[in-house]
C-alpha positions in Angstrom: -0.1 -0.1 0.0 1.0 3.6 -0.8 2.4 5.8 2.1 1.5 9.3 3.0 3.4 11.6 5.7 1.6 14.7 7.0 3.4 16.8 9.8 0.2 18.1 11.2 -2.9 17.3 10.9 -5.1 18.5 7.7 -9.0 18.8 8.2 -11.4 17.0 6.4 -12.0 15.9 3.6 -8.2 15.3 3.4 -7.9 12.4 6.0 -11.2 10.3 4.9 -10.1 10.7 1.2 -6.6 9.8 1.5 -6.9 7.1 4.4 -9.3 5.2 2.3 -6.8 4.5 -0.5 -3.2 4.7 1.3 -1.6 4.6 4.7 -1.8 7.8 6.2 0.6 9.0 9.2 0.3 12.2 10.9 3.2 13.3 12.9 0.9 16.0 14.7 3.9 18.3 15.1 6.2 20.4 13.1 9.5 18.2 13.4 13.3 19.4 13.2 14.9 19.5 9.9 17.0 16.6 11.1 14.3 14.6 12.6 12.3 15.1 9.1 15.2 13.5 7.2 15.2 10.5 9.8 11.6 10.1 9.3 11.7 9.5 5.6 15.0 7.4 5.6 13.4 5.1 8.2 9.7 5.0 7.0 9.9 5.9 3.3 6.8 7.5 1.8 5.4 8.1 -1.7 3.9 11.6 -0.6 5.1 13.9 1.7 2.2 16.7 2.9 4.4 19.4 4.8 3.6 22.8 6.4 4.8 26.0 5.4 7.1 25.7 8.7 8.6 22.6 7.2 11.8 23.3 5.1 11.7 20.8 2.3 15.0 21.1 0.9 17.5 19.1 -1.2 18.6 17.1 1.8 15.1 16.4 2.9 14.4 15.1 -0.7 17.4 12.9 -0.8 16.5 11.6 2.4 13.0 10.5 0.9 14.4 8.9 -2.5 14.1 7.0 -4.1 10.4 6.3 -3.0 9.2 10.0 -2.4 7.3 11.1 -5.6 5.3 13.9 -4.6 5.6 16.8 -2.1 1.8 18.5 -1.8 2.1 21.6 0.4 -0.8 22.9 2.4 -0.6 26.6 1.1 -0.7 28.3 -2.5 2.8 29.6 -1.5 5.6 26.9 -2.0 8.6 29.0 -1.0 9.4 26.4 1.9 10.3 23.8 -1.0 13.3 23.8 -3.1 11.5 23.3 -6.3 14.5 23.3 -8.4 16.0 20.5 -6.3 12.6 18.7 -6.4 12.5 18.9 -10.3 15.9 17.5 -10.8 15.1 14.7 -8.6 11.7 13.8 -10.5 9.8 15.0 -7.4 6.5 17.0 -8.4 5.5 19.7 -6.0 1.5 20.5 -5.5 0.0 23.3 -4.0 -3.6 24.7 -3.3 -4.2 27.8 -5.8 -7.4 29.8 -6.1 -9.3 28.5 -2.9 -8.0 30.8 -0.3 -8.2 34.2 -2.7 -11.5 35.5 -1.3 -10.5 34.7 2.4 -6.8 36.2 2.0 -8.4 39.5 0.7 -11.0 40.0 3.4 -7.9 39.6 5.8 -6.1 42.5 4.0 -9.1 44.7 4.0 -9.4 44.2 7.7 -5.8 45.0 8.1 -6.3 48.3 5.9 -9.4 49.3 8.0 -7.7 48.5 11.3 -4.4 50.3 10.5 -5.9 53.0 8.8 -8.7 54.0 11.4 -6.2 52.9 14.4 -9.0 50.5 15.4 -6.2 48.3 17.6 -4.8 51.4 19.3 -8.2 52.5 20.2 -9.0 49.2 22.0 -5.9 49.4 23.9 -7.0 52.7 24.9 -10.4 51.4 26.0 -9.1 48.4 27.7 -6.6 50.4 29.8 -9.0 52.9 30.7 -7.2 56.0 29.0 -10.3 57.1 27.0 -11.5 60.2 28.7 -14.1 61.2 26.1 -14.3 62.2 22.5 -11.8 64.9 21.3 -11.6 66.6 18.0 -7.9 65.4 17.1 -8.1 61.9 18.9 -6.8 59.1 17.0 -7.0 60.5 13.7 -6.5 58.2 10.9 -6.8 58.0 7.2 -10.3 58.1 5.2 -10.4 55.5 2.5 -12.8 57.1 0.2 -10.6 58.6 -2.6 -7.6 57.2 -1.4 -5.0 55.6 -3.4 -4.5 51.8 -2.9 -1.2 50.5 -4.3 -1.3 47.1 -5.0 2.1 45.4 -5.6 1.4 41.7 -7.5 -1.7 41.7 -9.3 -2.8 38.4 -9.5 -5.9 36.3 -8.1 -5.7 37.9 -4.5 -4.3 41.4 -5.7 -7.4 41.7 -7.7 -9.8 40.6 -5.4 -8.3 43.0 -2.8 -8.7 45.9 -5.6 -12.6 45.0 -5.9 -13.1 45.4 -2.1 -11.3 48.8 -2.0 -13.3 50.0 -4.9 -16.5 49.4 -3.1 -14.8 51.7 -0.5 -14.5 54.2 -2.8 -10.5 54.0 -3.0 -8.7 54.4 -6.2 -6.7 51.6 -7.3 -3.2 51.3 -8.9 -1.1 48.4 -9.2 2.4 47.3 -9.9 3.7 43.8 -11.3 6.8 42.7 -12.8 4.7 40.2 -15.1 1.9 41.3 -17.3 -1.1 39.7 -15.5 -4.6 39.3 -17.3 -6.9 41.8 -15.6 -10.5 40.6 -14.9 -12.7 42.3 -17.3 -14.8 44.3 -14.3 -11.5 45.9 -13.1 -9.8 46.9 -16.6 -11.4 50.4 -16.5 -11.6 50.8 -12.8 -7.8 50.1 -11.9 -4.6 51.8 -13.4 -1.2 50.0 -14.1 1.7 52.1 -12.5 5.6 51.3 -12.0 6.7 50.2 -8.9 8.8 53.4 -7.6 5.8 55.7 -8.6 3.3 53.4 -6.5 5.3 53.5 -3.7 5.5 57.5 -3.9 1.9 58.0 -4.3 -0.1 55.1 -2.7 -1.8 56.1 0.9 -2.2 52.3 1.5 0.4 50.0 0.0 -0.5 46.6 0.0 1.7 43.3 -1.0 0.4 40.3 -2.9 3.5 38.9 -4.5 5.2 35.5 -4.0 8.7 35.5 -2.0 11.5 34.8 -4.5 15.4 35.8 -4.7 13.7 39.2 -6.5 11.1 39.8 -4.1 13.2 39.2 -0.8 13.2 42.6 1.2 11.5 44.2 -1.7 10.3 46.7 0.7 13.5 47.8 2.2 14.8 51.0 4.2 14.8 53.1 0.6 11.4 52.1 -0.4 10.1 52.8 3.4 11.6 56.4 3.3 10.1 57.0 -0.4 6.3 56.4 1.0 4.5 59.2 2.2 4.6 59.9 5.8 0.6 59.4 6.1 0.8 56.1 4.1 -0.1 52.6 5.5 1.7 49.2 4.7 0.0 46.1 4.6 1.5 42.6 4.1 -0.5 39.0 3.6 2.0 37.6 1.2 5.2 36.3 2.9 7.0 38.0 5.8 10.4 38.4 4.1 8.9 40.6 1.2 9.6 43.2 3.9 12.7 44.1 5.6 11.2 43.8 9.0 14.1 45.5 11.3 13.9 48.5 8.7 9.9 48.6 9.1 10.6 49.0 13.1 12.4 51.9 12.3 10.2 53.3 10.0 7.5 53.1 12.6 9.4 54.4 15.4 10.4 57.3 13.6 7.4 58.0 11.8 8.6 57.9 8.1 5.0 56.0 7.6 1.8 56.5 9.4 1.2 52.7 10.3 1.3 48.8 8.9 -0.9 45.8 9.1 0.9 42.5 8.8 -0.2 39.0 8.9 3.2 37.4 8.0 6.7 38.0 9.3 10.1 37.6 8.3 10.8 34.9 10.9 7.8 33.6 11.8 6.4 33.2 14.3 8.8 35.5 15.9 8.7 39.2 14.8 11.8 41.6 14.6 12.6 43.0 17.9 10.6 45.9 18.8 8.1 45.4 16.1 5.4 44.3 18.8 6.0 47.4 20.8 5.0 49.7 17.9 1.6 51.0 18.7 0.8 51.8 15.0 1.3 48.2 13.7 -1.5 46.0 13.9 -0.4 42.3 13.9 -2.3 39.3 12.9 -1.1 35.5 13.6 -1.0 34.6 9.6 -4.9 34.1 9.5 -5.2 34.9 5.9 -6.7 31.7 4.8 -8.1 31.0 8.3 -11.7 30.3 7.7 -13.2 26.8 7.9 -14.5 26.8 4.3 -11.1 27.8 3.4 -8.9 25.5 5.1 -11.5 22.6 4.1 -11.2 23.4 0.6 -7.3 23.7 0.7 -7.3 20.1 2.5 -9.5 18.7 -0.6 -6.9 20.2 -3.1 -4.0 18.5 -1.1 -6.0 15.4 -1.2 -6.4 15.8 -4.8 -2.8 16.2 -5.8 -1.9 13.5 -3.0 -4.3 10.8 -5.0 -3.3 12.0 -8.5 0.3 11.4 -7.4 -0.6 8.0 -6.0 -2.4 7.1 -9.0 0.1 7.7 -11.6 -1.3 10.8 -12.6 0.3 14.4 -12.9 -1.3 16.2 -9.7 -3.8 18.8 -11.0 -1.9 21.6 -9.1 1.3 21.1 -9.8 4.0 24.0 -10.0 6.8 21.8 -11.6 5.3 19.5 -14.1 8.3 19.2 -16.1 9.6 16.7 -12.9 6.7 14.4 -13.9 8.5 13.4 -17.0 11.9 12.7 -15.3 10.8 9.2 -13.5 8.5 6.5 -13.8 5.0 6.9 -12.1 2.9 3.9 -11.9 -0.1 3.6 -10.1 0.3 2.7 -6.6 -3.4 2.4 -5.3 -5.1 -1.0 -5.5 -8.2 -1.8 -7.4 -11.1 -1.5 -4.6 -13.7 -2.3 -7.0 
């Protein structure tokens, strides 16, 4: 029988779907890097289902070979996997695109609203008993109507955020290093900009780019100093897109007005001083955290897993060229 290993338990329908056709082992925790390699050597599996916190590099892949054929990531982002090394070894990598678009866009808008209107600061004031009554200049924030939203990365999630922002009366511009197809309902409502101009002009700058060598620390000290002092920075993509230490300085010294973050450079840790920045709204990687979305993600991981075990290219595969590099006969028994 085929074997599948998950580091953390996945919600239904993953366990029932996969356990019906393969031996499913769930570790129940994130193992250390060396421990994961030891597990794969001692108990080889056909499919590994890791979390974003599991670093699947060449050493882990080699520990899983020759049996390992698929890494099915429970996320749309796959920067935790060395895809080039996987491709060289004939191991396909699957992800979960599409199903978390709306949930992440909702989370982004929540951070935009909270940071722009200083909701979390106000919550702390109320809980500490420091609110003494309404005053004309108390905790003034940014009005979103007619404010310019700058979207960095205009894929599915970036465009979903744009739709929500337009409903608030915001103007929307975007920058992207590729030429993404823009949905018909957005073509006349958004404008394209170069990155430097977008940074200088945006009242809210929101990040929706994958983490690559090119986007690592895309938002650095220079960019933060180029932003408006009244601007808000929001990130629901990957933490390392921002130089977090530079962001702490920017918030402390008032280069920008605030930030809303759902992801962090050294997650789950934050850069020293970030938690003490009053104008930072910090959420613990909640972008896809709805019951509906997490279940839909689990279903895609199950589909990728069953496809690979059945000798088929996983339907959501980021490196299909790896599939032709080795034999992939079906491992599933005929259950009639």
